[in-house]
C-alpha positions as CSV (number, residue, x, y, z in Angstrom):
1,X,163.7,78.1,74.8
2,X,162.6,76.5,78.0
3,X,165.7,74.3,78.4
4,X,169.0,74.4,76.6
5,X,171.8,71.8,77.3
6,X,174.8,73.0,75.4
7,X,177.9,70.9,74.8
8,X,177.5,69.1,78.1
9,X,180.4,67.1,79.5
10,X,180.1,65.1,82.7
11,X,181.0,61.8,84.3
12,X,181.8,60.1,87.6
13,X,185.3,60.5,89.0
14,X,187.8,59.9,86.3
15,X,185.2,58.3,84.0
16,X,183.7,60.7,81.5
17,X,180.2,59.8,80.4
18,X,178.9,62.8,78.4
19,X,180.9,64.2,75.5
20,X,179.4,67.5,74.2
21,X,175.8,66.5,74.5
22,X,173.3,69.2,73.3
23,X,169.5,69.2,73.5
24,X,166.9,72.0,73.6
25,X,163.1,72.2,74.2
26,X,160.5,74.9,73.9
27,X,157.7,75.6,76.5
28,X,154.9,73.1,76.1
29,X,157.0,70.5,74.3
30,X,157.3,66.8,75.2
31,X,160.8,65.6,74.4
32,X,162.4,62.2,75.0
33,X,165.9,61.0,75.5
34,X,166.3,57.5,74.0
35,X,169.2,55.0,73.7
36,X,170.5,51.8,75.2
37,X,171.4,51.5,78.8
38,X,174.6,53.2,79.9
39,X,174.7,55.7,77.1
40,X,174.3,58.8,79.3
41,X,170.6,59.5,79.5
42,X,170.3,59.4,83.3
43,X,173.6,61.3,83.7
44,X,172.1,64.1,81.6
45,X,169.0,64.2,83.8
46,X,171.2,64.3,86.9
47,X,173.2,67.2,85.5
48,X,170.0,69.2,84.7
49,X,168.7,68.7,88.2
50,X,172.0,69.4,90.0
51,X,172.6,65.9,91.2
52,X,175.8,65.4,89.2
53,X,178.7,67.8,88.6
54,X,179.0,69.4,85.2
55,X,182.6,69.2,83.8
56,X,182.0,71.4,80.8
57,X,179.3,73.1,78.7
58,X,176.2,74.9,80.0
59,X,172.7,74.3,81.0
60,X,170.1,77.1,80.8
61,X,166.5,77.1,82.0
62,X,164.4,79.9,80.6
63,X,167.7,81.6,79.6
64,X,169.3,81.4,83.0
65,X,172.4,79.3,83.7
66,X,171.6,76.6,86.2
67,X,174.6,74.3,86.0
68,X,176.5,74.2,89.3
69,X,173.4,75.1,91.3
70,X,172.2,73.0,94.2
71,X,169.3,70.6,93.5
72,X,166.8,72.3,95.8
73,X,167.4,75.7,94.1
74,X,166.9,74.2,90.6
75,X,163.6,72.6,91.9
76,X,162.5,76.0,93.1
77,X,163.2,77.5,89.6
78,X,160.6,75.1,88.2
79,X,162.1,71.7,87.4
80,X,160.4,68.7,88.9
81,X,162.0,65.2,88.8
82,X,160.5,61.8,88.9
83,X,163.7,59.8,89.4
84,X,164.6,56.3,88.3
85,X,163.7,54.0,91.1
86,X,161.1,56.4,92.5
87,X,163.0,57.2,95.8
88,X,159.9,58.0,97.8
89,X,160.2,58.1,101.6
90,X,159.2,54.7,102.9
91,X,158.6,55.8,106.5
92,X,156.4,58.7,105.6
93,X,152.7,58.4,104.7
94,X,151.4,59.2,101.2
95,X,150.1,62.5,102.5
96,X,153.4,63.4,104.1
97,X,155.4,62.5,100.9
98,X,153.2,64.8,99.0
99,X,153.0,67.7,101.4
100,X,156.7,67.9,102.1
101,X,157.3,68.7,98.4
102,X,154.6,71.3,98.0
103,X,155.7,74.6,96.4
104,X,153.3,77.4,95.8
105,X,154.0,79.6,92.8
106,X,152.2,82.9,92.4
107,X,150.0,83.5,89.4
108,X,149.2,79.8,88.6
109,X,145.6,79.5,87.3
110,X,145.4,75.9,88.2
111,X,148.2,75.1,90.7
112,X,149.0,71.5,91.7
113,X,147.9,70.9,95.2
114,X,146.8,67.8,97.2
115,X,143.2,67.9,95.8
116,X,144.3,68.1,92.2
117,X,147.0,65.4,92.3
118,X,144.5,63.1,94.0
119,X,142.0,63.7,91.1
120,X,144.7,62.5,88.7
121,X,145.6,59.5,90.9
122,X,142.4,58.6,92.9
123,X,144.2,55.4,94.2
124,X,146.5,57.6,96.3
125,X,143.5,59.2,97.9
126,X,142.6,55.7,99.3
127,X,146.1,55.3,100.6
128,X,146.8,58.7,102.2
129,X,147.6,57.3,105.6
130,X,149.7,54.4,104.3
131,X,153.4,54.5,104.5
132,X,155.4,54.6,101.3
133,X,156.8,51.1,101.9
134,X,153.2,49.8,102.0
135,X,152.5,50.8,98.4
136,X,152.7,48.6,95.4
137,X,155.2,49.5,92.7
138,X,152.6,51.1,90.6
139,X,151.3,53.2,93.5
140,X,154.8,54.2,94.4
141,X,155.3,55.5,90.8
142,X,152.0,57.4,91.0
143,X,153.3,58.9,94.3
144,X,156.6,59.8,92.7
145,X,154.8,61.6,89.8
146,X,152.4,63.4,92.2
147,X,155.2,64.4,94.5
148,X,157.0,66.1,91.5
149,X,153.8,67.8,90.4
150,X,153.3,69.2,94.0
151,X,156.4,71.4,93.3
152,X,154.4,73.0,90.5
153,X,157.0,72.6,87.8
154,X,157.3,74.3,84.5
155,X,159.3,71.3,83.3
156,X,158.6,67.7,84.5
157,X,161.5,65.2,84.0
158,X,160.6,61.5,84.2
159,X,163.5,59.0,84.2
160,X,162.3,55.5,83.3
161,X,158.7,56.4,83.8
162,X,157.2,52.9,83.5
163,X,160.2,50.6,84.3
164,X,159.3,47.5,86.2
165,X,155.5,48.1,86.2
166,X,152.8,45.7,85.1
167,X,151.2,46.3,81.6
168,X,148.0,47.6,83.2
169,X,149.8,50.1,85.4
170,X,152.1,51.2,82.5
171,X,148.9,51.9,80.5
172,X,147.6,54.1,83.3
173,X,150.8,56.0,83.6
174,X,150.9,56.7,79.8
175,X,147.3,57.9,80.0
176,X,148.2,60.2,82.8
177,X,151.1,61.6,80.9
178,X,148.8,62.3,78.0
179,X,146.5,64.2,80.4
180,X,149.4,66.2,81.7
181,X,150.4,67.0,78.1
182,X,146.9,68.4,77.5
183,X,147.5,70.9,80.4
184,X,150.5,72.3,78.5
185,X,153.1,71.0,80.9
186,X,156.5,70.5,79.4
187,X,158.1,67.1,79.9
188,X,161.4,65.4,79.3
189,X,160.9,61.7,79.3
190,X,163.2,58.7,79.4
191,X,161.6,55.3,78.8
192,X,162.0,52.2,76.6
193,X,158.5,51.9,75.2
194,X,159.1,53.5,71.9
195,X,155.5,53.2,70.6
196,X,154.1,54.9,73.6
197,X,156.7,57.6,73.6
198,X,156.0,58.3,69.9
199,X,152.3,58.7,70.6
200,X,153.1,61.1,73.5
201,X,156.1,63.2,72.4
202,X,156.8,65.9,69.9
203,X,160.5,65.2,69.4
204,X,163.2,62.7,70.3
205,X,166.9,62.7,70.9
206,X,168.9,59.5,70.7
207,X,172.0,59.3,72.9
208,X,174.9,57.0,72.0
209,X,178.1,57.0,74.1
210,X,177.4,60.3,75.6
211,X,176.5,62.2,72.4
212,X,173.3,63.0,70.5
213,X,173.5,60.9,67.4
214,X,170.0,61.5,66.0
215,X,167.0,63.8,66.6
216,X,163.7,64.1,65.0
217,X,159.9,63.9,65.2
218,X,157.8,60.9,66.2
219,X,156.9,60.3,62.5
220,X,160.5,60.4,61.5
221,X,161.5,57.9,64.2
222,X,158.6,55.5,63.5
223,X,159.3,55.5,59.8
224,X,163.0,54.8,60.1
225,X,163.7,51.1,60.8
226,X,167.4,51.8,60.3
227,X,167.6,54.3,63.2
228,X,165.6,52.0,65.5
229,X,167.7,49.0,64.7
230,X,171.1,50.9,64.9
231,X,170.5,52.7,68.1
232,X,167.6,51.3,70.0
233,X,167.4,47.5,69.4
234,X,169.0,45.2,72.0
């Protein structure tokens, strides 16, 4: 397995959010975390990336325990994060945002570097000298994805990949994720666009009150109105 989250328990202060949550994914898979707001999806991502303390259970990446490690060490192991809210550096230029995150990994046939990410997002090439605060929301999301790719991850995690973006920009992001899938990059994706996720992903986990309550393929999810209504409708 590439990633194994086993009986994860976590929370904030005295408030527990995750209650024995377990997911797993193989190399090359696209997997989603689905569920209504406040059910523990982002907390799971924060635990995987070292941004939140794990209270119980274990997280393994390529068979190695990573729970309790510092975020920068987890990143260097090969996990890249596109966080909810983007969190780019507003006072740095596009070029600086990208270059500060660059990690070179030996043996990569087609490593992610400045030239390659700009081929994926040509618009950023036109904005290299602009500050992060001068970009539109869509451009900031492109920058956040590109910044994560510059770490040359084996697993790319996207938390709310298209939230707050215009329909046109959302379409561009989904097309880009499809191109990334074709490269064999593993991705763990959180988003609310079920149709787009089902076209992209191999498998899905639905989280309800800090636990996985359903898992299955895209075909199984799309064919089950009961599952969608019970756990995903608002």
